[in-house]
C-alpha positions in Angstrom: -0.3 -0.3 0.2 2.5 2.4 1.0 4.7 1.4 -2.3 1.5 2.4 -4.6 0.8 6.0 -2.6 4.9 6.7 -3.0 4.8 5.6 -6.5 1.5 7.9 -6.8 3.1 10.9 -5.2 6.0 10.9 -7.5 3.7 10.4 -10.9 1.7 12.9 -9.8 4.3 15.4 -9.4 3.6 16.2 -5.6 6.2 18.7 -5.2 6.1 20.7 -8.0 4.5 24.0 -8.1 2.3 23.4 -5.4 -0.5 26.5 -4.6 0.1 27.8 -8.0 -3.0 27.5 -9.9 -1.4 27.7 -13.6 1.9 25.5 -12.8 4.2 24.1 -15.2 7.1 21.9 -14.8 9.9 20.6 -16.3 11.8 18.0 -14.5 13.8 14.8 -14.7 13.0 11.8 -12.1 16.5 10.6 -11.9 19.7 11.4 -10.7 20.8 15.0 -11.9 23.4 14.6 -15.2 26.5 16.2 -14.5 29.7 17.2 -16.9 29.5 16.2 -20.3 26.3 14.4 -20.0 24.6 17.3 -18.9 25.8 19.2 -21.7 24.7 16.6 -24.1 20.8 16.9 -23.0 20.7 20.7 -22.5 20.1 20.6 -26.5 17.1 18.2 -25.4 15.9 20.3 -22.7 15.7 23.3 -25.0 13.5 21.1 -27.1 11.0 20.2 -24.2 10.7 23.5 -23.5 9.9 24.7 -27.2 7.1 22.2 -26.7 6.0 23.8 -23.8 6.0 27.0 -25.0 3.5 25.7 -28.1 1.1 23.9 -25.2 0.9 26.4 -22.5 0.0 29.2 -25.9 -2.8 26.7 -26.9 -4.1 26.3 -23.3 -3.9 30.3 -22.7 -5.8 30.8 -26.1 -8.6 28.5 -25.2 -12.2 29.7 -25.2 -12.7 27.8 -21.6 -10.8 26.2 -18.7 -8.4 23.6 -19.2 -6.2 21.2 -17.6 -3.8 18.8 -18.3 -0.4 16.5 -17.7 2.9 15.7 -20.0 4.9 13.1 -18.7 7.6 11.1 -20.4 7.8 7.6 -18.5 11.0 7.1 -19.4 12.9 9.9 -17.8 9.6 11.7 -15.7 10.3 15.0 -18.0 6.7 16.7 -17.0 4.8 19.3 -18.0 1.5 20.5 -15.8 -0.9 23.2 -16.2 -4.2 23.3 -13.8 -3.3 19.4 -13.3 -4.7 19.6 -9.7 -8.1 21.3 -10.3 -11.5 18.9 -10.5 -12.6 18.8 -13.9 -16.0 16.4 -14.7 -14.9 13.4 -15.7 -17.8 12.6 -18.5 -17.0 9.0 -19.8 -13.1 9.2 -18.5 -14.9 8.2 -15.4 -15.1 4.3 -17.4 -11.6 3.9 -17.1 -11.2 2.8 -13.2 -14.5 1.2 -13.5 -12.6 -1.2 -16.1 -9.7 -1.1 -13.9 -11.7 -2.2 -10.8 -13.2 -5.0 -13.4 -9.7 -6.3 -14.0 -8.8 -6.1 -10.5 -11.4 -8.2 -9.0 -11.0 -10.7 -12.4 -7.4 -11.0 -11.3 -7.9 -11.3 -7.3 -11.0 -14.0 -8.2 -13.3 -12.4 -5.8 -16.0 -10.2 -7.3 -16.8 -9.5 -10.7 -15.0 -11.6 -13.2 -14.4 -10.8 -16.9 -15.9 -14.3 -18.2 -18.9 -13.9 -16.1 -22.1 -13.5 -18.4 -24.9 -11.2 -18.3 -28.2 -11.4 -20.2 -29.6 -8.1 -21.8 -32.1 -6.8 -19.8 -34.6 -3.8 -21.0 -34.4 -1.7 -17.9 -30.9 -1.4 -18.4 -30.9 0.1 -21.6 -30.1 3.9 -21.4 -29.1 6.6 -23.9 -26.0 6.6 -25.9 -25.6 2.6 -26.0 -25.2 2.1 -29.7 -24.3 -1.8 -29.2 -26.6 -2.4 -26.2 -29.9 -0.9 -27.2 -29.1 -3.6 -30.3 -28.9 -6.7 -28.9 -32.2 -8.8 -27.9 -33.8 -8.3 -24.3 -33.8 -11.6 -22.5 -31.8 -13.6 -25.4 -28.7 -11.7 -26.2 -25.9 -12.9 -23.5 -22.6 -11.1 -23.0 -19.9 -11.3 -20.9 -18.5 -9.0 -18.8 -15.3 -8.8 -21.3 -17.6 -7.9 -23.6 -19.1 -5.4 -21.8 -15.9 -3.5 -21.1 -15.1 -3.8 -24.9 -18.0 -2.0 -25.5 -17.3 0.7 -23.4 -14.1 1.4 -24.8 -15.1 0.8 -28.4 -18.5 3.3 -28.2 -18.7 4.2 -24.8 -21.8 2.5 -24.5 -23.8 3.5 -21.4 -25.7 1.1 -20.9 -22.6 -1.4 -20.7 -20.6 1.3 -18.4 -23.9 1.1 -16.2 -24.2 -2.8 -16.2 -20.3 -2.9 -15.4 -20.9 -0.1 -12.1 -23.6 -2.9 -10.9 -21.5 -5.8 -11.2 -17.9 -4.3 -9.7 -20.2 -2.1 -7.3 -19.4 1.6 -7.2 -18.3 1.8 -3.8 -15.3 -0.5 -4.7 -14.6 1.6 -7.7 -14.1 4.4 -5.4 -12.2 2.4 -2.3 -9.8 0.9 -4.8 -9.6 4.6 -6.0 -8.6 5.5 -2.3 -6.2 2.8 -1.8 -4.4 4.4 -4.9 -4.2 7.9 -3.2 -6.8 9.2 -6.0 -9.3 10.9 -4.1 -10.2 13.7 -6.1 -11.8 11.1 -8.8 -15.4 9.8 -7.8 -18.0 7.7 -9.2 -20.6 9.2 -7.7 -23.6 8.5 -10.2 -24.5 6.0 -13.2 -23.8 7.1 -16.9 -27.3 8.7 -18.0 -28.4 10.3 -14.5 -29.0 13.7 -15.3 -31.1 13.9 -12.0 -28.3 12.8 -10.0 -25.8 15.3 -12.0 -28.5 18.1 -11.3 -28.3 17.5 -7.7 -24.4 17.9 -8.1 -23.1 13.9 -7.8 -21.2 14.7 -10.7 -18.4 12.5 -11.4 -15.1 14.0 -11.6 -11.4 13.8 -11.5 -8.4 15.7 -12.5 -5.6 15.9 -15.1 -3.3 14.2 -12.3 -4.7 11.5 -11.3 -6.1 10.3 -14.6 -2.7 10.3 -15.9 -1.5 8.9 -12.5 -4.2 5.9 -12.8 -2.9 5.0 -16.1 0.5 5.2 -15.2 0.1 2.6 -12.2 -1.5 0.4 -14.6 1.0 0.8 -17.0 3.6 0.0 -14.1 2.3 -3.0 -13.3 1.1 -1.9 -10.1 -2.5 -2.7 -10.1 -2.5 -5.7 -12.2 -0.1 -8.6 -13.5 1.5 -8.5 -16.5 -1.0 -10.5 -18.6 -4.0 -8.6 -17.7 -2.1 -5.3 -17.9 -1.2 -6.2 -21.3 -4.9 -7.2 -22.3 -6.1 -3.7 -20.3 -3.9 -1.7 -22.4 -4.7 -3.8 -25.5 -8.7 -3.0 -24.7 -8.1 0.7 -24.2 -6.1 0.5 -27.8 -9.2 -0.3 -29.6 -9.8 1.7 -32.3 -12.5 4.5 -31.5 -13.7 8.3 -32.1 -11.7 10.2 -29.6 -9.6 13.3 -29.8 -6.4 12.1 -28.6 -5.1 10.1 -31.7 -6.9 12.0 -34.1 -3.6 14.1 -36.2 -1.3 11.2 -35.1 0.2 8.6 -37.2 -2.4 5.8 -38.0 0.5 3.0 -36.9 1.0 4.4 -33.6 -0.5 2.7 -30.6 -2.5 4.6 -28.5 -4.2 3.5 -25.2 -7.2 6.1 -24.1 -10.6 7.2 -23.2 -12.2 10.0 -24.3 -15.0 11.8 -22.8 -17.9 14.5 -23.6 -20.3 16.3 -22.0 -22.3 19.7 -23.0 -19.2 22.0 -22.3 -16.7 19.6 -21.5 -14.3 17.4 -23.4 -11.8 15.1 -22.0 -9.1 12.8 -23.1 -6.5 10.6 -21.8 -4.2 7.8 -22.5 -0.5 6.6 -23.1 1.0 6.8 -26.5 3.0 3.5 -26.6 6.4 4.4 -28.0 9.0 1.8 -27.7 11.8 4.5 -26.1 9.6 7.4 -25.0 6.0 6.1 -24.1 4.1 9.0 -22.6 1.1 9.6 -21.0 -1.2 12.4 -21.5 -4.5 13.8 -19.9 -6.5 16.9 -21.5 -9.5 17.8 -19.4 -11.7 20.6 -20.5 -14.8 22.2 -19.4 -16.7 25.8 -19.5 -16.1 25.2 -23.4 -17.9 27.6 -25.7 -18.4 24.9 -28.0 -17.2 21.0 -28.6 -15.8 21.3 -31.8 -13.2 24.0 -30.4 -12.3 21.9 -27.3 -11.9 18.6 -29.4 -9.1 20.4 -31.6 -7.3 21.7 -28.9 -7.0 18.6 -27.2 -6.2 16.9 -30.8 -3.1 20.1 -31.2 -1.8 19.5 -28.0 -1.4 15.9 -27.9 0.5 17.0 -31.6 2.8 19.4 -29.8 3.7 17.0 -27.8 3.8 14.3 -30.0 6.5 15.9 -32.2 8.7 16.4 -29.5 8.8 12.6 -28.2 8.6 11.8 -31.9 12.1 13.6 -31.9 14.0 12.1 -29.0 12.3 8.8 -29.6 15.3 7.5 -31.5 18.1 10.3 -31.0 21.4 10.5 -29.3 21.8 12.5 -26.5 22.8 15.3 -28.8 20.1 14.9 -31.2 21.5 13.2 -34.0 18.9 10.6 -35.5 19.9 6.9 -35.0 16.7 5.2 -36.4 18.6 1.8 -38.5 
């Protein structure tokens, strides 16, 4: 338990720019290089700072409120802007639900990926592109199938069934165990009354990124289930994070949208410099502008990571 919390604190950059509403950081989570090595890495730092300037300008010009985290999972370089502010989670809240499903399946106590569910008419809600086309009382699917529906088309009925099966309180307990206290599952999907009463699902860019990193580093699931989980999140889908990136990139992400809200968080699985990114927006004047802003920031980040992916310390491209 202590190990997980310590890892979270490192991943979330808790010691960076505390108390600043628009904090940015660029640091290595490794020993400070010295001498010739430091001189070589200085040019890479200059490239990083160019990316920081571009991303900061996009955030500043956004007509709404934006928070984000970009972190190099290889060397710890990190950019944080409004990273600890609480945003509506929208469908991004489905990620911790899926993590809890996989965690319970791994432990053998609770819901399992292979458990079978028979579709029930009363479970169908709006924006359930797969479930609403299945036959109530006849169609039978597994929890693993439901997870696939949740990622591929963000199926709300499938998400609600999984919330019932894993338990809302268990999702929040798991998040508390990991130190993610601002990420809260307070209602099912499409429960507008609960939202109007203030029971909104919430998260922060810092915690969204931290949860994905903890799974990536196999601190929650074993190796096999971690691989399965990221294969699931890499399902091709309509989302903002990969929109401007090369088609052959492996990207494990989950977007979310509500009126005035657009989010997307994921890990771009480069071989040498994989990076986690979470961009959350609210008070957006229109959804298309928010989506475009997220896509632009991801592209700006990717240009840096693509440049250093196969480069020497001095920047020479070492691709065979």
